[in-house]
C-alpha positions as CSV (number, residue, x, y, z in Angstrom):
1,M,133.5,55.1,24.6
2,T,131.2,57.0,27.0
3,L,128.1,54.8,27.8
4,P,124.7,56.6,28.5
5,A,123.7,57.2,32.1
6,L,121.2,54.9,33.3
7,S,117.9,56.5,35.1
8,L,117.2,55.1,38.6
9,A,114.4,53.3,37.7
10,T,116.5,51.4,35.0
11,A,119.2,50.8,37.4
12,M,116.9,49.5,40.2
13,G,115.3,47.4,37.4
14,R,118.8,45.2,36.9
15,T,120.3,42.6,38.9
16,E,124.1,43.4,39.9
17,T,125.5,42.0,36.9
18,G,123.4,44.1,34.6
19,S,122.5,41.4,32.7
20,R,118.6,40.8,33.2
21,K,115.9,42.9,34.6
22,V,114.3,41.9,37.9
23,A,110.6,42.7,38.2
24,T,110.2,44.6,41.6
25,S,107.2,46.0,43.6
26,V,106.9,47.8,46.5
27,P,104.2,46.1,48.7
28,K,101.4,48.4,49.7
29,L,101.6,49.0,53.5
30,T,98.4,48.8,55.4
31,T,97.7,49.0,58.9
32,R,94.3,47.2,60.2
33,R,92.6,48.8,62.7
34,R,92.5,46.5,65.6
35,R,89.1,45.7,67.2
36,P,88.8,46.0,71.1
37,A,88.2,43.2,73.5
38,T,85.1,41.9,73.9
39,A,84.3,43.5,77.3
40,E,85.9,47.0,76.4
41,R,83.5,47.0,73.2
42,M,80.4,46.3,75.6
43,P,78.6,49.4,77.5
44,A,79.7,49.8,81.2
45,T,76.2,49.5,82.3
46,R,76.2,46.1,80.8
47,V,79.7,45.0,82.4
48,P,79.5,43.4,85.9
49,R,81.6,44.9,88.8
50,L,83.4,41.6,88.1
51,A,85.1,42.6,84.9
52,R,85.1,46.8,85.9
53,T,87.5,45.3,88.7
54,A,89.8,43.3,86.9
55,P,93.0,45.2,86.2
56,A,93.4,43.8,82.8
57,L,91.4,40.8,81.7
58,R,94.4,39.1,80.2
59,T,95.3,35.4,80.0
60,P,95.6,33.9,83.4
61,E,98.9,32.8,84.4
62,R,100.2,29.4,83.3
63,S,101.4,26.9,85.6
64,P,103.2,23.5,85.8
65,T,100.3,22.7,87.7
66,G,97.4,23.6,85.7
67,R,95.5,26.2,83.9
68,V,94.6,28.3,87.2
69,R,97.7,29.3,89.6
70,C,98.2,27.0,92.5
71,A,95.7,24.4,91.3
72,H,96.9,20.7,90.2
73,R,96.0,19.3,87.1
74,R,93.0,16.7,87.4
75,D,95.5,13.4,86.5
76,A,98.1,14.4,88.7
77,G,96.1,15.5,91.7
78,M,94.1,12.5,91.6
79,V,97.3,10.7,92.3
80,E,98.4,12.8,95.2
81,L,94.6,12.3,96.6
82,E,95.2,9.0,96.9
83,R,98.2,8.8,98.3
84,E,97.3,11.4,101.1
85,M,94.1,9.0,101.8
86,A,96.2,6.1,102.0
87,R,98.4,8.4,104.7
88,A,95.6,9.3,106.8
89,K,94.3,5.9,107.0
90,R,97.6,4.3,107.9
91,L,98.2,7.1,110.5
92,K,94.4,7.2,111.8
93,Q,94.1,10.9,111.2
94,A,91.2,13.1,110.3
95,F,91.1,14.0,106.6
96,T,88.2,16.2,104.9
97,L,87.8,16.5,101.2
98,A,86.1,19.8,99.9
99,F,84.0,19.8,96.7
100,V,84.2,23.4,95.3
101,D,82.3,24.8,92.8
102,V,82.7,28.4,91.5
103,D,79.1,30.1,91.2
104,D,77.9,31.6,88.0
105,L,81.0,31.1,86.0
106,K,79.3,30.0,82.9
107,N,77.1,32.9,83.1
108,T,80.4,35.2,83.3
109,N,82.1,33.0,80.2
110,D,78.7,33.6,78.3
111,S,78.2,37.4,79.0
112,L,81.8,38.5,79.0
113,G,83.9,35.9,77.3
114,H,86.4,33.3,78.6
115,V,88.8,35.8,79.6
116,A,86.8,37.4,82.4
117,G,85.5,33.6,83.2
118,D,89.5,33.0,83.9
119,W,89.9,35.9,85.8
120,L,87.0,34.9,88.1
121,L,88.6,31.8,88.7
122,R,91.8,33.0,89.8
123,Q,90.0,35.1,92.1
124,A,88.2,32.4,93.7
125,T,91.6,29.9,93.9
126,D,93.7,32.8,95.1
127,S,91.0,33.5,97.9
128,I,91.0,29.6,98.7
129,R,94.5,29.2,98.7
130,R,95.1,32.4,101.4
131,R,92.5,30.3,103.9
132,L,94.2,26.9,103.6
133,R,97.3,25.9,104.9
134,S,100.5,25.6,102.7
135,Y,100.4,22.0,102.1
136,D,96.8,21.3,101.3
137,L,96.2,20.4,97.9
138,I,93.8,22.5,95.6
139,I,92.7,20.2,92.2
140,R,91.0,21.5,89.1
141,Y,88.6,18.6,88.8
142,G,86.3,20.2,86.0
143,G,85.5,23.4,84.4
144,D,84.3,25.1,87.8
145,E,85.1,22.4,90.2
146,F,87.9,21.9,92.4
147,L,88.9,19.7,95.0
148,C,90.6,20.7,98.0
149,V,92.4,18.0,100.1
150,L,92.7,18.8,103.8
151,P,94.6,16.2,105.5
152,D,94.5,16.6,109.7
153,M,91.4,18.5,109.2
154,T,87.7,17.9,110.5
155,M,84.7,19.1,108.9
156,A,84.1,21.5,111.1
157,Q,87.5,23.1,110.9
158,A,87.2,23.0,107.0
159,D,83.5,24.6,107.3
160,E,85.1,27.5,109.0
161,R,88.1,28.0,106.6
162,F,85.5,28.1,103.6
163,S,83.0,30.4,105.3
164,L,86.1,33.2,105.6
165,V,86.8,32.3,101.9
166,N,83.2,33.0,100.9
167,A,83.0,36.2,103.3
168,E,86.3,37.5,101.5
169,L,84.5,37.1,97.9
170,T,81.5,38.3,98.8
171,E,82.8,41.4,100.2
172,S,84.4,42.1,97.0
173,Q,81.3,41.2,94.8
174,Q,83.1,39.0,92.8
175,T,81.8,35.7,93.0
176,S,80.9,32.9,95.7
177,V,82.1,29.4,96.0
178,S,79.6,26.5,96.8
179,V,81.2,24.0,99.3
180,G,80.7,20.5,100.0
181,L,82.7,18.6,102.5
182,A,83.3,14.7,103.1
183,E,85.0,13.1,105.9
184,L,87.2,9.9,105.1
185,G,85.9,6.6,106.4
186,V,87.9,3.5,107.0
187,D,86.8,1.6,103.6
188,D,86.3,4.5,101.7
189,A,87.8,4.7,97.8
190,C,88.6,7.9,96.1
191,E,85.7,7.6,94.2
192,D,83.3,7.3,97.2
193,L,84.7,10.1,98.8
194,I,84.2,12.4,95.8
195,A,80.9,11.2,95.2
196,R,79.8,12.1,98.8
197,A,81.4,15.8,98.7
198,D,80.1,16.5,95.3
199,K,76.5,15.2,96.7
200,A,77.0,17.4,99.7
201,M,77.6,20.3,97.5
202,Y,74.7,20.3,95.6
203,S,72.7,20.1,99.0
204,T,74.4,22.8,100.4
205,R,73.7,25.2,97.3
206,K,70.4,24.1,97.4
207,R,69.7,24.8,101.1
208,L,71.1,28.3,100.3
209,R,69.4,29.2,97.3
210,S,66.0,28.2,98.9
211,P,63.7,31.3,99.9
212,L,63.4,30.1,103.1
213,A,67.1,29.9,103.9
């Protein structure tokens, strides 16, 4: 007996055993249009130079030391800071702590987004790293705040190095940093040194932004 030939649609609707139909459907493929990044949608006139000079406003490179390259996380960095302070006291060496605040980071995050803000942080920290010694520590203390641990360095020497940092950042029209310096005293605890450097940073920023400066 010759069985009638099955149509292609019927054959595809059966299982391999031929005993039961299986409902089959082919999902409709749709392509969703990808929205451009915030900085790309914004008119060029509204994007400051720092955004246009970023080669690609990509997510910052991750590092075991922290979100920003060459900067230690706060918890690990504070342990290193206390160790370096104890060493400087023991050897009776000069020791300077710099409290660094990246200027206008909040405005950048608000107007261009956090990707642009992270790019700005990298420019600042990379410049600081180039001007410091290889063994000087950079600690991410807060959102736009860093501590720079400078063993065997006077405040005058540290001031010269950060002047070079600001000159480089200003020349490229990317950002600037406000810096406060504090020199380690014999009886200083870690919190005391940080508080003095923080206070010095705000004093420096207020002086530089004064119309009479």
